[in-house]
N, CA, C and O atoms as a Maestro MAE file, in Angstrom:
{
 s_m_m2io_version
 :::
 2.0.0
}

f_m_ct {
 s_m_title
 :::
 protein
 m_atom[308] {
  # First column is atom index #
  i_m_mmod_type
  r_m_x_coord
  r_m_y_coord
  r_m_z_coord
  i_m_residue_number
  s_m_chain_name
  s_m_pdb_residue_name
  s_m_pdb_atom_name
  i_m_atomic_number
  :::
  1 25 163.756 109.294 73.305 1 A "UNK " " N  " 7
  2 3 163.529 110.274 73.985 1 A "UNK " " CA " 6
  3 2 162.587 109.660 75.411 1 A "UNK " " C  " 6
  4 15 162.969 109.806 76.572 1 A "UNK " " O  " 8
  5 25 161.718 109.189 75.134 2 A "UNK " " N  " 7
  6 3 161.259 108.435 76.255 2 A "UNK " " CA " 6
  7 2 161.837 107.163 76.869 2 A "UNK " " C  " 6
  8 15 161.299 106.747 77.896 2 A "UNK " " O  " 8
  9 25 162.981 106.431 76.301 3 A "UNK " " N  " 7
  10 3 163.559 105.373 76.475 3 A "UNK " " CA " 6
  11 2 164.805 106.201 77.486 3 A "UNK " " C  " 6
  12 15 165.151 105.861 78.617 3 A "UNK " " O  " 8
  13 25 165.332 107.385 76.666 4 A "UNK " " N  " 7
  14 3 166.582 107.689 77.731 4 A "UNK " " CA " 6
  15 2 166.034 108.089 78.948 4 A "UNK " " C  " 6
  16 15 166.741 107.874 79.932 4 A "UNK " " O  " 8
  17 25 164.572 108.801 79.194 5 A "UNK " " N  " 7
  18 3 164.029 109.369 80.554 5 A "UNK " " CA " 6
  19 2 164.027 107.881 81.239 5 A "UNK " " C  " 6
  20 15 164.781 107.782 82.206 5 A "UNK " " O  " 8
  21 25 163.397 106.884 80.931 6 A "UNK " " N  " 7
  22 3 163.223 105.725 81.727 6 A "UNK " " CA " 6
  23 2 164.365 105.184 82.273 6 A "UNK " " C  " 6
  24 15 164.401 104.774 83.433 6 A "UNK " " O  " 8
  25 25 165.690 105.142 81.205 7 A "UNK " " N  " 7
  26 3 167.032 104.843 81.753 7 A "UNK " " CA " 6
  27 2 167.470 105.639 83.043 7 A "UNK " " C  " 6
  28 15 167.968 105.221 84.088 7 A "UNK " " O  " 8
  29 25 167.123 106.948 82.639 8 A "UNK " " N  " 7
  30 3 167.687 107.974 83.545 8 A "UNK " " CA " 6
  31 2 167.219 107.498 84.969 8 A "UNK " " C  " 6
  32 15 167.989 107.210 85.885 8 A "UNK " " O  " 8
  33 25 165.915 107.459 85.022 9 A "UNK " " N  " 7
  34 3 165.150 107.227 86.205 9 A "UNK " " CA " 6
  35 2 165.496 105.973 86.852 9 A "UNK " " C  " 6
  36 15 165.530 105.902 88.080 9 A "UNK " " O  " 8
  37 25 165.786 104.859 86.014 10 A "UNK " " N  " 7
  38 3 166.458 103.769 86.417 10 A "UNK " " CA " 6
  39 2 167.508 103.515 86.925 10 A "UNK " " C  " 6
  40 15 167.754 102.540 87.635 10 A "UNK " " O  " 8
  41 25 168.425 104.605 86.521 11 A "UNK " " N  " 7
  42 3 169.833 104.803 86.983 11 A "UNK " " CA " 6
  43 2 169.576 105.574 88.431 11 A "UNK " " C  " 6
  44 15 170.123 105.171 89.457 11 A "UNK " " O  " 8
  45 25 168.801 106.574 88.414 12 A "UNK " " N  " 7
  46 3 168.751 107.380 89.487 12 A "UNK " " CA " 6
  47 2 168.139 106.555 90.907 12 A "UNK " " C  " 6
  48 15 168.685 106.666 92.005 12 A "UNK " " O  " 8
  49 25 166.926 105.727 90.664 13 A "UNK " " N  " 7
  50 3 166.707 104.899 91.577 13 A "UNK " " CA " 6
  51 2 167.838 103.911 92.080 13 A "UNK " " C  " 6
  52 15 167.966 103.863 93.303 13 A "UNK " " O  " 8
  53 25 168.588 103.199 91.400 14 A "UNK " " N  " 7
  54 3 169.242 102.512 91.739 14 A "UNK " " CA " 6
  55 2 170.650 103.117 92.362 14 A "UNK " " C  " 6
  56 15 171.566 102.479 92.881 14 A "UNK " " O  " 8
  57 25 170.566 104.209 92.202 15 A "UNK " " N  " 7
  58 3 171.656 105.308 93.193 15 A "UNK " " CA " 6
  59 2 171.444 105.574 94.393 15 A "UNK " " C  " 6
  60 15 172.366 105.882 95.148 15 A "UNK " " O  " 8
  61 25 169.841 105.479 94.883 16 A "UNK " " N  " 7
  62 3 169.418 105.949 96.159 16 A "UNK " " CA " 6
  63 2 169.653 104.725 96.845 16 A "UNK " " C  " 6
  64 15 169.895 103.658 96.279 16 A "UNK " " O  " 8
  65 25 169.548 104.966 98.567 17 A "UNK " " N  " 7
  66 3 169.891 103.882 99.502 17 A "UNK " " CA " 6
  67 2 168.448 102.808 98.949 17 A "UNK " " C  " 6
  68 15 167.397 103.006 98.339 17 A "UNK " " O  " 8
  69 25 169.100 101.699 99.537 18 A "UNK " " N  " 7
  70 3 167.982 100.582 99.276 18 A "UNK " " CA " 6
  71 2 166.711 100.658 100.023 18 A "UNK " " C  " 6
  72 15 165.637 100.296 99.544 18 A "UNK " " O  " 8
  73 25 166.881 101.200 101.358 19 A "UNK " " N  " 7
  74 3 165.488 101.612 102.265 19 A "UNK " " CA " 6
  75 2 164.633 102.276 101.539 19 A "UNK " " C  " 6
  76 15 163.463 101.995 101.277 19 A "UNK " " O  " 8
  77 25 165.321 103.245 101.198 20 A "UNK " " N  " 7
  78 3 164.386 104.749 100.405 20 A "UNK " " CA " 6
  79 2 163.928 104.066 99.196 20 A "UNK " " C  " 6
  80 15 162.701 104.117 99.114 20 A "UNK " " O  " 8
  81 25 164.631 103.281 97.977 21 A "UNK " " N  " 7
  82 3 164.288 102.856 96.938 21 A "UNK " " CA " 6
  83 2 163.231 101.826 97.138 21 A "UNK " " C  " 6
  84 15 162.358 101.673 96.283 21 A "UNK " " O  " 8
  85 25 163.274 100.994 98.407 22 A "UNK " " N  " 7
  86 3 162.131 100.167 98.304 22 A "UNK " " CA " 6
  87 2 160.673 100.657 98.657 22 A "UNK " " C  " 6
  88 15 159.590 100.337 98.167 22 A "UNK " " O  " 8
  89 25 161.034 101.629 99.771 23 A "UNK " " N  " 7
  90 3 159.727 102.246 99.724 23 A "UNK " " CA " 6
  91 2 158.816 102.912 98.813 23 A "UNK " " C  " 6
  92 15 157.593 102.791 98.746 23 A "UNK " " O  " 8
  93 25 159.854 103.869 97.897 24 A "UNK " " N  " 7
  94 3 159.509 104.272 96.960 24 A "UNK " " CA " 6
  95 2 158.905 103.578 96.079 24 A "UNK " " C  " 6
  96 15 157.800 103.978 95.710 24 A "UNK " " O  " 8
  97 25 159.411 102.469 95.557 25 A "UNK " " N  " 7
  98 3 159.074 101.346 94.656 25 A "UNK " " CA " 6
  99 2 157.562 100.774 94.957 25 A "UNK " " C  " 6
  100 15 156.602 100.850 94.189 25 A "UNK " " O  " 8
  101 25 157.587 100.207 96.210 26 A "UNK " " N  " 7
  102 3 156.462 99.897 96.580 26 A "UNK " " CA " 6
  103 2 155.158 100.606 96.788 26 A "UNK " " C  " 6
  104 15 154.103 100.065 96.456 26 A "UNK " " O  " 8
  105 25 155.209 102.221 97.518 27 A "UNK " " N  " 7
  106 3 154.131 103.080 97.175 27 A "UNK " " CA " 6
  107 2 154.006 103.728 95.930 27 A "UNK " " C  " 6
  108 15 152.831 103.795 95.568 27 A "UNK " " O  " 8
  109 25 155.087 104.393 94.897 28 A "UNK " " N  " 7
  110 3 154.703 105.035 94.045 28 A "UNK " " CA " 6
  111 2 154.513 104.231 92.673 28 A "UNK " " C  " 6
  112 15 153.879 104.613 91.689 28 A "UNK " " O  " 8
  113 25 155.438 102.638 92.891 29 A "UNK " " N  " 7
  114 3 155.052 102.117 91.157 29 A "UNK " " CA " 6
  115 2 154.056 100.712 91.597 29 A "UNK " " C  " 6
  116 15 153.136 100.232 90.936 29 A "UNK " " O  " 8
  117 25 154.451 100.370 92.595 30 A "UNK " " N  " 7
  118 3 153.632 98.833 92.949 30 A "UNK " " CA " 6
  119 2 152.101 99.447 93.727 30 A "UNK " " C  " 6
  120 15 151.102 98.744 93.876 30 A "UNK " " O  " 8
  121 25 152.178 100.461 94.026 31 A "UNK " " N  " 7
  122 3 150.546 100.779 94.119 31 A "UNK " " CA " 6
  123 2 150.343 100.564 95.898 31 A "UNK " " C  " 6
  124 15 149.384 100.979 96.550 31 A "UNK " " O  " 8
  125 25 151.211 100.008 96.284 32 A "UNK " " N  " 7
  126 3 150.616 99.654 98.205 32 A "UNK " " CA " 6
  127 2 150.287 101.016 98.332 32 A "UNK " " C  " 6
  128 15 150.643 101.897 97.549 32 A "UNK " " O  " 8
  129 25 149.347 101.221 99.708 33 A "UNK " " N  " 7
  130 3 148.947 101.931 100.423 33 A "UNK " " CA " 6
  131 2 150.653 102.251 101.488 33 A "UNK " " C  " 6
  132 15 151.654 101.551 101.339 33 A "UNK " " O  " 8
  133 25 150.568 103.348 102.404 34 A "UNK " " N  " 7
  134 3 151.499 103.899 103.045 34 A "UNK " " CA " 6
  135 2 151.739 102.693 104.127 34 A "UNK " " C  " 6
  136 15 152.853 102.307 104.481 34 A "UNK " " O  " 8
  137 25 150.407 102.133 104.620 35 A "UNK " " N  " 7
  138 3 150.419 101.281 105.706 35 A "UNK " " CA " 6
  139 2 150.650 99.923 105.176 35 A "UNK " " C  " 6
  140 15 151.390 99.271 105.912 35 A "UNK " " O  " 8
  141 25 150.233 99.282 104.098 36 A "UNK " " N  " 7
  142 3 150.400 98.010 103.531 36 A "UNK " " CA " 6
  143 2 152.330 98.016 103.442 36 A "UNK " " C  " 6
  144 15 152.988 97.143 104.008 36 A "UNK " " O  " 8
  145 25 152.907 99.048 102.712 37 A "UNK " " N  " 7
  146 3 154.391 99.321 102.493 37 A "UNK " " CA " 6
  147 2 155.108 98.902 103.750 37 A "UNK " " C  " 6
  148 15 156.048 98.113 103.845 37 A "UNK " " O  " 8
  149 25 154.314 99.766 104.962 38 A "UNK " " N  " 7
  150 3 155.234 99.700 106.036 38 A "UNK " " CA " 6
  151 2 155.031 98.562 106.551 38 A "UNK " " C  " 6
  152 15 156.003 98.082 107.134 38 A "UNK " " O  " 8
  153 25 153.691 97.709 106.526 39 A "UNK " " N  " 7
  154 3 153.725 96.556 107.446 39 A "UNK " " CA " 6
  155 2 154.906 95.379 106.592 39 A "UNK " " C  " 6
  156 15 155.670 94.596 107.158 39 A "UNK " " O  " 8
  157 25 154.760 95.552 105.327 40 A "UNK " " N  " 7
  158 3 155.519 94.720 104.643 40 A "UNK " " CA " 6
  159 2 157.321 94.948 105.112 40 A "UNK " " C  " 6
  160 15 158.165 94.192 105.593 40 A "UNK " " O  " 8
  161 25 157.322 96.150 104.748 41 A "UNK " " N  " 7
  162 3 158.908 96.238 105.338 41 A "UNK " " CA " 6
  163 2 159.250 96.303 106.816 41 A "UNK " " C  " 6
  164 15 160.345 96.565 107.314 41 A "UNK " " O  " 8
  165 25 158.071 96.006 107.443 42 A "UNK " " N  " 7
  166 3 158.301 96.016 109.011 42 A "UNK " " CA " 6
  167 2 158.842 97.114 109.492 42 A "UNK " " C  " 6
  168 15 159.813 97.126 110.248 42 A "UNK " " O  " 8
  169 25 158.141 98.259 109.009 43 A "UNK " " N  " 7
  170 3 158.773 99.501 109.522 43 A "UNK " " CA " 6
  171 2 157.707 100.540 110.427 43 A "UNK " " C  " 6
  172 15 156.649 99.926 110.294 43 A "UNK " " O  " 8
  173 25 157.459 101.483 111.076 44 A "UNK " " N  " 7
  174 3 156.618 102.422 111.185 44 A "UNK " " CA " 6
  175 2 155.905 102.925 110.351 44 A "UNK " " C  " 6
  176 15 156.728 103.144 109.462 44 A "UNK " " O  " 8
  177 25 154.731 103.359 109.891 45 A "UNK " " N  " 7
  178 3 154.279 104.121 109.065 45 A "UNK " " CA " 6
  179 2 155.158 105.654 108.698 45 A "UNK " " C  " 6
  180 15 155.328 106.019 107.535 45 A "UNK " " O  " 8
  181 25 155.613 106.367 109.783 46 A "UNK " " N  " 7
  182 3 156.432 107.508 109.990 46 A "UNK " " CA " 6
  183 2 157.646 107.256 109.054 46 A "UNK " " C  " 6
  184 15 157.938 107.891 108.040 46 A "UNK " " O  " 8
  185 25 158.271 106.231 109.587 47 A "UNK " " N  " 7
  186 3 159.846 105.545 109.156 47 A "UNK " " CA " 6
  187 2 159.551 105.586 107.346 47 A "UNK " " C  " 6
  188 15 160.235 106.249 106.567 47 A "UNK " " O  " 8
  189 25 158.278 104.637 106.922 48 A "UNK " " N  " 7
  190 3 158.176 104.766 105.362 48 A "UNK " " CA " 6
  191 2 158.099 105.916 105.007 48 A "UNK " " C  " 6
  192 15 158.848 106.321 104.117 48 A "UNK " " O  " 8
  193 25 157.127 106.788 105.640 49 A "UNK " " N  " 7
  194 3 156.851 107.972 105.140 49 A "UNK " " CA " 6
  195 2 158.414 109.010 104.851 49 A "UNK " " C  " 6
  196 15 158.706 109.595 103.808 49 A "UNK " " O  " 8
  197 25 159.076 108.975 105.932 50 A "UNK " " N  " 7
  198 3 160.308 109.673 105.890 50 A "UNK " " CA " 6
  199 2 161.512 109.134 104.663 50 A "UNK " " C  " 6
  200 15 162.398 109.795 104.124 50 A "UNK " " O  " 8
  201 25 161.103 107.540 104.469 51 A "UNK " " N  " 7
  202 3 162.167 107.105 103.376 51 A "UNK " " CA " 6
  203 2 161.541 107.680 102.564 51 A "UNK " " C  " 6
  204 15 162.323 108.429 101.978 51 A "UNK " " O  " 8
  205 25 160.208 107.805 102.033 52 A "UNK " " N  " 7
  206 3 159.731 108.359 101.032 52 A "UNK " " CA " 6
  207 2 160.222 109.380 100.490 52 A "UNK " " C  " 6
  208 15 160.807 109.612 99.431 52 A "UNK " " O  " 8
  209 25 159.840 110.065 101.531 53 A "UNK " " N  " 7
  210 3 160.155 111.681 101.262 53 A "UNK " " CA " 6
  211 2 161.725 111.935 100.936 53 A "UNK " " C  " 6
  212 15 162.147 112.536 99.947 53 A "UNK " " O  " 8
  213 25 162.524 111.337 102.000 54 A "UNK " " N  " 7
  214 3 164.072 111.598 101.489 54 A "UNK " " CA " 6
  215 2 164.606 110.995 100.241 54 A "UNK " " C  " 6
  216 15 165.671 111.346 99.732 54 A "UNK " " O  " 8
  217 25 163.573 109.780 99.618 55 A "UNK " " N  " 7
  218 3 163.912 109.267 98.873 55 A "UNK " " CA " 6
  219 2 163.799 110.081 97.443 55 A "UNK " " C  " 6
  220 15 164.708 110.230 96.626 55 A "UNK " " O  " 8
  221 25 162.355 110.601 97.348 56 A "UNK " " N  " 7
  222 3 161.999 111.411 96.350 56 A "UNK " " CA " 6
  223 2 162.824 112.588 96.136 56 A "UNK " " C  " 6
  224 15 163.223 112.779 94.987 56 A "UNK " " O  " 8
  225 25 163.236 113.634 97.302 57 A "UNK " " N  " 7
  226 3 164.259 114.423 97.382 57 A "UNK " " CA " 6
  227 2 165.434 113.911 96.793 57 A "UNK " " C  " 6
  228 15 165.827 114.701 95.935 57 A "UNK " " O  " 8
  229 25 166.178 112.894 96.897 58 A "UNK " " N  " 7
  230 3 167.480 112.482 96.736 58 A "UNK " " CA " 6
  231 2 166.960 111.928 95.133 58 A "UNK " " C  " 6
  232 15 167.897 112.170 94.372 58 A "UNK " " O  " 8
  233 25 166.078 111.430 94.547 59 A "UNK " " N  " 7
  234 3 165.715 111.284 93.242 59 A "UNK " " CA " 6
  235 2 165.948 112.929 92.399 59 A "UNK " " C  " 6
  236 15 166.832 113.283 91.618 59 A "UNK " " O  " 8
  237 25 164.994 113.528 92.840 60 A "UNK " " N  " 7
  238 3 164.810 114.793 92.402 60 A "UNK " " CA " 6
  239 2 166.186 115.535 92.191 60 A "UNK " " C  " 6
  240 15 166.418 116.278 91.237 60 A "UNK " " O  " 8
  241 25 167.045 115.244 93.181 61 A "UNK " " N  " 7
  242 3 168.643 116.165 92.780 61 A "UNK " " CA " 6
  243 2 169.318 115.092 91.839 61 A "UNK " " C  " 6
  244 15 170.302 115.544 91.253 61 A "UNK " " O  " 8
  245 25 169.060 113.967 91.600 62 A "UNK " " N  " 7
  246 3 170.023 112.918 90.991 62 A "UNK " " CA " 6
  247 2 169.530 113.370 89.445 62 A "UNK " " C  " 6
  248 15 170.346 113.727 88.595 62 A "UNK " " O  " 8
  249 25 167.988 113.301 89.184 63 A "UNK " " N  " 7
  250 3 167.770 113.707 88.062 63 A "UNK " " CA " 6
  251 2 167.604 115.120 87.210 63 A "UNK " " C  " 6
  252 15 167.424 115.320 86.008 63 A "UNK " " O  " 8
  253 25 167.741 116.025 88.355 64 A "UNK " " N  " 7
  254 3 168.156 117.572 87.922 64 A "UNK " " CA " 6
  255 2 169.543 117.288 87.389 64 A "UNK " " C  " 6
  256 15 169.757 117.524 86.200 64 A "UNK " " O  " 8
  257 25 170.639 116.739 88.261 65 A "UNK " " N  " 7
  258 3 172.001 116.829 87.646 65 A "UNK " " CA " 6
  259 2 172.278 115.990 86.294 65 A "UNK " " C  " 6
  260 15 173.255 116.013 85.544 65 A "UNK " " O  " 8
  261 25 171.042 115.216 86.239 66 A "UNK " " N  " 7
  262 3 171.556 114.144 85.207 66 A "UNK " " CA " 6
  263 2 170.847 115.427 83.394 66 A "UNK " " C  " 6
  264 15 171.291 115.557 82.253 66 A "UNK " " O  " 8
  265 25 169.631 116.041 84.148 67 A "UNK " " N  " 7
  266 3 169.183 116.842 82.850 67 A "UNK " " CA " 6
  267 2 170.124 118.264 82.634 67 A "UNK " " C  " 6
  268 15 170.135 118.890 81.575 67 A "UNK " " O  " 8
  269 25 170.860 118.621 83.777 68 A "UNK " " N  " 7
  270 3 171.826 119.494 83.637 68 A "UNK " " CA " 6
  271 2 172.929 118.939 82.570 68 A "UNK " " C  " 6
  272 15 173.058 119.352 81.418 68 A "UNK " " O  " 8
  273 25 173.647 117.978 83.160 69 A "UNK " " N  " 7
  274 3 174.497 117.696 82.415 69 A "UNK " " CA " 6
  275 2 174.034 117.031 80.607 69 A "UNK " " C  " 6
  276 15 174.816 116.980 79.657 69 A "UNK " " O  " 8
  277 25 172.968 116.722 80.607 70 A "UNK " " N  " 7
  278 3 172.498 116.620 79.376 70 A "UNK " " CA " 6
  279 2 172.416 117.811 78.376 70 A "UNK " " C  " 6
  280 15 172.844 117.844 77.222 70 A "UNK " " O  " 8
  281 25 171.801 118.732 79.045 71 A "UNK " " N  " 7
  282 3 171.773 120.439 78.351 71 A "UNK " " CA " 6
  283 2 173.115 120.683 78.177 71 A "UNK " " C  " 6
  284 15 173.471 120.881 77.015 71 A "UNK " " O  " 8
  285 25 174.036 120.723 79.133 72 A "UNK " " N  " 7
  286 3 175.131 121.292 78.816 72 A "UNK " " CA " 6
  287 2 176.086 120.462 77.592 72 A "UNK " " C  " 6
  288 15 176.988 120.921 76.891 72 A "UNK " " O  " 8
  289 25 175.495 119.035 77.637 73 A "UNK " " N  " 7
  290 3 176.469 118.274 76.313 73 A "UNK " " CA " 6
  291 2 175.598 118.846 75.165 73 A "UNK " " C  " 6
  292 15 176.208 118.827 74.096 73 A "UNK " " O  " 8
  293 25 174.326 119.355 75.085 74 A "UNK " " N  " 7
  294 3 173.474 119.662 74.140 74 A "UNK " " CA " 6
  295 2 174.046 121.149 73.613 74 A "UNK " " C  " 6
  296 15 174.115 121.318 72.396 74 A "UNK " " O  " 8
  297 25 174.347 121.939 74.273 75 A "UNK " " N  " 7
  298 3 174.700 123.243 73.963 75 A "UNK " " CA " 6
  299 2 176.550 123.280 73.893 75 A "UNK " " C  " 6
  300 15 177.078 124.369 73.665 75 A "UNK " " O  " 8
  301 25 177.030 122.602 74.008 76 A "UNK " " N  " 7
  302 3 178.483 122.160 73.462 76 A "UNK " " CA " 6
  303 2 178.856 122.001 72.546 76 A "UNK " " C  " 6
  304 15 179.915 122.473 72.134 76 A "UNK " " O  " 8
  305 25 177.600 120.802 71.524 77 A "UNK " " N  " 7
  306 3 177.637 120.431 70.516 77 A "UNK " " CA " 6
  307 2 177.646 121.383 69.562 77 A "UNK " " C  " 6
  308 15 177.687 121.065 68.374 77 A "UNK " " O  " 8
  :::
 }
 m_bond[307] {
  # First column is bond index #
  i_m_from
  i_m_to
  i_m_order
  :::
  1 1 2 1
  2 2 3 1
  3 3 4 2
  4 3 5 1
  5 5 6 1
  6 6 7 1
  7 7 8 2
  8 7 9 1
  9 9 10 1
  10 10 11 1
  11 11 12 2
  12 11 13 1
  13 13 14 1
  14 14 15 1
  15 15 16 2
  16 15 17 1
  17 17 18 1
  18 18 19 1
  19 19 20 2
  20 19 21 1
  21 21 22 1
  22 22 23 1
  23 23 24 2
  24 23 25 1
  25 25 26 1
  26 26 27 1
  27 27 28 2
  28 27 29 1
  29 29 30 1
  30 30 31 1
  31 31 32 2
  32 31 33 1
  33 33 34 1
  34 34 35 1
  35 35 36 2
  36 35 37 1
  37 37 38 1
  38 38 39 1
  39 39 40 2
  40 39 41 1
  41 41 42 1
  42 42 43 1
  43 43 44 2
  44 43 45 1
  45 45 46 1
  46 46 47 1
  47 47 48 2
  48 47 49 1
  49 49 50 1
  50 50 51 1
  51 51 52 2
  52 51 53 1
  53 53 54 1
  54 54 55 1
  55 55 56 2
  56 55 57 1
  57 57 58 1
  58 58 59 1
  59 59 60 2
  60 59 61 1
  61 61 62 1
  62 62 63 1
  63 63 64 2
  64 63 65 1
  65 65 66 1
  66 66 67 1
  67 67 68 2
  68 67 69 1
  69 69 70 1
  70 70 71 1
  71 71 72 2
  72 71 73 1
  73 73 74 1
  74 74 75 1
  75 75 76 2
  76 75 77 1
  77 77 78 1
  78 78 79 1
  79 79 80 2
  80 79 81 1
  81 81 82 1
  82 82 83 1
  83 83 84 2
  84 83 85 1
  85 85 86 1
  86 86 87 1
  87 87 88 2
  88 87 89 1
  89 89 90 1
  90 90 91 1
  91 91 92 2
  92 91 93 1
  93 93 94 1
  94 94 95 1
  95 95 96 2
  96 95 97 1
  97 97 98 1
  98 98 99 1
  99 99 100 2
  100 99 101 1
  101 101 102 1
  102 102 103 1
  103 103 104 2
  104 103 105 1
  105 105 106 1
  106 106 107 1
  107 107 108 2
  108 107 109 1
  109 109 110 1
  110 110 111 1
  111 111 112 2
  112 111 113 1
  113 113 114 1
  114 114 115 1
  115 115 116 2
  116 115 117 1
  117 117 118 1
  118 118 119 1
  119 119 120 2
  120 119 121 1
  121 121 122 1
  122 122 123 1
  123 123 124 2
  124 123 125 1
  125 125 126 1
  126 126 127 1
  127 127 128 2
  128 127 129 1
  129 129 130 1
  130 130 131 1
  131 131 132 2
  132 131 133 1
  133 133 134 1
  134 134 135 1
  135 135 136 2
  136 135 137 1
  137 137 138 1
  138 138 139 1
  139 139 140 2
  140 139 141 1
  141 141 142 1
  142 142 143 1
  143 143 144 2
  144 143 145 1
  145 145 146 1
  146 146 147 1
  147 147 148 2
  148 147 149 1
  149 149 150 1
  150 150 151 1
  151 151 152 2
  152 151 153 1
  153 153 154 1
  154 154 155 1
  155 155 156 2
  156 155 157 1
  157 157 158 1
  158 158 159 1
  159 159 160 2
  160 159 161 1
  161 161 162 1
  162 162 163 1
  163 163 164 2
  164 163 165 1
  165 165 166 1
  166 166 167 1
  167 167 168 2
  168 167 169 1
  169 169 170 1
  170 170 171 1
  171 171 172 2
  172 171 173 1
  173 173 174 1
  174 174 175 1
  175 175 176 2
  176 175 177 1
  177 177 178 1
  178 178 179 1
  179 179 180 2
  180 179 181 1
  181 181 182 1
  182 182 183 1
  183 183 184 2
  184 183 185 1
  185 185 186 1
  186 186 187 1
  187 187 188 2
  188 187 189 1
  189 189 190 1
  190 190 191 1
  191 191 192 2
  192 191 193 1
  193 193 194 1
  194 194 195 1
  195 195 196 2
  196 195 197 1
  197 197 198 1
  198 198 199 1
  199 199 200 2
  200 199 201 1
  201 201 202 1
  202 202 203 1
  203 203 204 2
  204 203 205 1
  205 205 206 1
  206 206 207 1
  207 207 208 2
  208 207 209 1
  209 209 210 1
  210 210 211 1
  211 211 212 2
  212 211 213 1
  213 213 214 1
  214 214 215 1
  215 215 216 2
  216 215 217 1
  217 217 218 1
  218 218 219 1
  219 219 220 2
  220 219 221 1
  221 221 222 1
  222 222 223 1
  223 223 224 2
  224 223 225 1
  225 225 226 1
  226 226 227 1
  227 227 228 2
  228 227 229 1
  229 229 230 1
  230 230 231 1
  231 231 232 2
  232 231 233 1
  233 233 234 1
  234 234 235 1
  235 235 236 2
  236 235 237 1
  237 237 238 1
  238 238 239 1
  239 239 240 2
  240 239 241 1
  241 241 242 1
  242 242 243 1
  243 243 244 2
  244 243 245 1
  245 245 246 1
  246 246 247 1
  247 247 248 2
  248 247 249 1
  249 249 250 1
  250 250 251 1
  251 251 252 2
  252 251 253 1
  253 253 254 1
  254 254 255 1
  255 255 256 2
  256 255 257 1
  257 257 258 1
  258 258 259 1
  259 259 260 2
  260 259 261 1
  261 261 262 1
  262 262 263 1
  263 263 264 2
  264 263 265 1
  265 265 266 1
  266 266 267 1
  267 267 268 2
  268 267 269 1
  269 269 270 1
  270 270 271 1
  271 271 272 2
  272 271 273 1
  273 273 274 1
  274 274 275 1
  275 275 276 2
  276 275 277 1
  277 277 278 1
  278 278 279 1
  279 279 280 2
  280 279 281 1
  281 281 282 1
  282 282 283 1
  283 283 284 2
  284 283 285 1
  285 285 286 1
  286 286 287 1
  287 287 288 2
  288 287 289 1
  289 289 290 1
  290 290 291 1
  291 291 292 2
  292 291 293 1
  293 293 294 1
  294 294 295 1
  295 295 296 2
  296 295 297 1
  297 297 298 1
  298 298 299 1
  299 299 300 2
  300 299 301 1
  301 301 302 1
  302 302 303 1
  303 303 304 2
  304 303 305 1
  305 305 306 1
  306 306 307 1
  307 307 308 2
  :::
 }
}
């Protein structure tokens, strides 16, 4: 089950915009501070924060849809 969830997260990450994905990966996965990530990406901190917020929102929507489809498949069986 863990590998299914991991695969779904990776698929969802690939589905969001590259700018948002880069911001999320740097902060949430690689552990950079907002200031460090903004500096590395060459964007203002506010832009980075916006990309992270929008990326998280987009990921939530994609993962909710995936979970919903999976539960529908289980119910149909």
